[in-house]
VMD Tcl script that draws the C-alpha trace (Angstrom):
set ca {
  {67.67 110.88 89.23}
  {66.62 112.89 92.22}
  {68.68 112.41 95.37}
  {65.50 111.65 97.36}
  {64.73 108.70 95.08}
  {68.22 107.27 95.48}
  {67.90 107.63 99.25}
  {64.59 105.78 99.07}
  {66.18 102.94 97.07}
  {68.85 102.61 99.76}
  {66.29 102.82 102.56}
  {64.24 100.01 101.02}
  {67.38 97.88 100.53}
  {68.30 98.28 104.21}
  {64.75 97.47 105.31}
  {64.68 94.39 103.09}
  {67.78 93.06 104.86}
  {66.52 93.72 108.38}
  {62.76 93.24 108.53}
  {61.51 92.54 105.01}
  {59.31 94.53 102.66}
  {55.57 94.69 102.14}
  {54.25 93.83 98.66}
  {53.71 97.55 97.98}
  {57.31 98.31 98.97}
  {58.60 95.50 96.72}
  {56.75 97.10 93.79}
  {58.07 100.56 94.70}
  {61.64 99.23 94.93}
  {61.38 97.53 91.55}
  {59.99 100.68 89.91}
  {62.71 102.87 91.43}
  {65.43 100.45 90.33}
  {64.07 100.36 86.76}
  {64.06 104.16 86.66}
  {67.60 104.32 88.07}
  {68.94 101.80 85.55}
  {67.21 103.55 82.66}
  {68.83 106.87 83.59}
  {72.20 105.22 84.21}
  {72.16 103.56 80.79}
  {71.13 106.80 79.10}
  {74.02 108.65 80.76}
  {76.52 105.91 79.90}
  {75.39 105.91 76.28}
  {75.81 109.68 76.08}
  {79.30 109.41 77.56}
  {80.33 106.69 75.12}
  {79.05 108.72 72.16}
  {81.71 111.31 73.01}
  {84.60 108.80 72.95}
  {86.98 109.14 70.00}
  {89.70 106.64 69.10}
  {93.04 107.95 67.88}
  {94.57 105.58 65.34}
  {98.35 105.13 64.98}
  {98.30 107.23 61.80}
  {96.79 110.14 63.76}
  {93.25 109.94 62.45}
  {90.37 110.22 64.87}
  {87.48 107.78 64.67}
  {84.29 107.89 66.74}
  {83.52 104.82 68.81}
  {80.95 102.63 67.07}
  {78.56 99.99 68.33}
  {79.34 96.36 67.70}
  {76.87 94.67 65.38}
  {74.43 92.42 67.22}
  {74.78 88.81 66.27}
  {75.19 85.36 67.71}
  {77.54 85.09 70.67}
  {80.55 82.90 69.98}
}
mol new
graphics top color blue
foreach p $ca { graphics top sphere $p radius 0.5 }
foreach p [lrange $ca 0 end-1] q [lrange $ca 1 end] { graphics top cylinder $p $q radius 0.2 }
display resetview
């Protein structure tokens, strides 16, 4: 994400605390946050794809996703 966009997110957060945001600024902040989170998740996923587990017997196994199912 561009540095200017991150600065804008921070600027809007500071303004929200001090004087409040206009409806247009609330929408802008939400859109910027969605974009930031999307890029963060994409980067985190890419990093985790490169993780390899070394088993006690010396074999290497790529990290795998847990199957989605009911939470217990």
